[in-house]
N, C-alpha and C positions, 0 to 999 in steps of 0.2 A: 418467263419466269418475272421478268421486271413488268410487264403488262399486267400479269396477275397481281403481284404486289400493290400496283397503283390503283387497280379495280377494288381491291380490298380495302385500300385506305379511303378511296372516295365512297366505298359503302358503309364506312364507319366500323368495319370489322378490324379493331385494333388488335384484338389477339391473334387472329390469323395473320395480319400484317407483319406482327413480330416474330411470328414463327417463321414465316418466309424470309424475313429480313435475316434472321439468326441462320438459316439454312444457307443462303446466299453468301453470308460472311464466312461460313465454313467452307463452302465450295471455292471461294476465292483464296483463302488463306492455303487450302491444300493445293491449288494451282500454282500458287506463287512458291511453294517449297520445294518443289521437284522440278524435273525437266518437263519443258512445255510439251513436247510430243507425247510422251507417255502418260503425263497426267491428264492432258485434255482428252487423249483417247479413252482414258479410264472414265472420266466424268461423262463423256458421250455415251459409253456403254450403259451407265447408270440410268439414262432416259430412254435407252433402246435403240441407238444408233451406232452401229458396229464400223467403226473406221479402220480395222485391223491392227496389226501390232507395230509399235513404233520402229523405225529403223535405227540401226547402229548409227551413232553412239549412244542413242536414246533408249531407254528401257521402260517397262511397265513400273507403276509405284510398288514399293514394297509394301508388306501388310500394314505397317506401322502407318505409312502414309494413307493407305486405303481405309484404315479405321479411324483417322483423325477428323 
């Protein structure tokens, strides 16, 4: 994602650069809000990487965090 945003910036595509930056900010805020294990696992699943369920005491993010 970071490489893509840099390439878009270098190409002068500022609208796409801003869209990507907004997405990165959202992902980072979600990951900071909850448990590392569960939230990172959920983020990985969004890009097609299944790292299985988190082990206790960690848990998957609740619906509010998944939709933020």
